[in-house]
Steps between C-alpha positions, in 0.01 A plus 500: 500500500686624193585301190875477432600510133864449403596699192812406310662501160840512338690820422327721242167328519313801642468401864531848648243643259267207573542544876387862464188374316421280799539803728266700270249216534491547880757239608782571749836436333827402674814526288798285597752723315360812668531320838871433436549865404340604833720255692819625326420870533660715779341388830368182336493174695770333276759779542639406844519122451649550152756751638607231752540226234625716211613846614616575144138466379391820682507832320351823647318305773328268252569158352644544154367247246802579274738412782306188589530383137877551517522308826303207352710510183817475709358231731189312384458352851417850622160471334381243759600733783325798336184289446507382865491867604248631242247218460373501863469882487304481173274232653437727800421794272254279304336378820461858633337600166255207519410588857431868430335471157122542493425400136316181428774391256867529580735478203865401573727611216788248534744457210627159622168372631538143364877486530470555879189287555304819588186377326442263795414808713243630245136410430576520126769621266497709181782523248548785248618379163576622150686353202884487520557763232280759678664414835850557361401824316345641822806432712750631241280810433550602867867557418609375841665172394672331211361205310759279675385617847141439402575147383691435824204610712252303285715189531483521881119534504258208468386461136182693412325179383574337838363802687187498282448130573516566880273806495130511587467803278708611196491869402615565143645853494511551122298828536403704808131468421517120468704473825250724686203297375662180633585662838141620538377148416734338757387744767137427415562123514675524838226718649234258373695210661531691830132585505385147404 
C-alpha cells in the first residue's frame, strides 16, 4: 500500500521544482496541471465533450486554454460547465496513476488541494512556502504575467498562512539546497512511519 502525499502551494512558491525533488527521492509524482494538458491535447479525453459544449473552444483538434478564458470572461457561468467536464476526467487520470504507480510514496501535485477539499483523499499534505517578496519576484521574473495578473491569481488562492496551518509538512523554498533537505527529511519520516 502506497502513502499518498498531497503537495500544494500558491503561485511562485516553487511547487514544480519541489515536486521534481520528490521524484528524485524515489517518489512517483502526479501533476494535476500536466493531466489537464494531456486531456486538452489532440485526442485527449476532454476534447470531444468540450467540443460538444463549447465548439468555439477547439483549435487544431485541441482544447484552447486561451479560448476557454475568453468564453469564461464573456459568460462566468461557463466555468461551472467546464469544471463539470474536466474535474471527473482529472479524477480518473489521478486514479489511473495511483493504480499503476509502484513507488512506496505517491506525491500528488495539486495547486488547489485545499480549495477543492483534496487533502481528504491524502494520507498527509505538504505545502511549499516562501516569503511574499520572493514569491512575487519569482513570478514576475518569468515574464509571463503582469503584476496585476499575479495579484489577481494570488487573491483567488487560499492565503499562504492558511495553507501552512492546514499542512502536515511545510517546505520552505528559500534555496534549492534547503528545500531538498526538507524533502529528503519528509520522505525519510514517511518511510519510517510506513515501516513502523
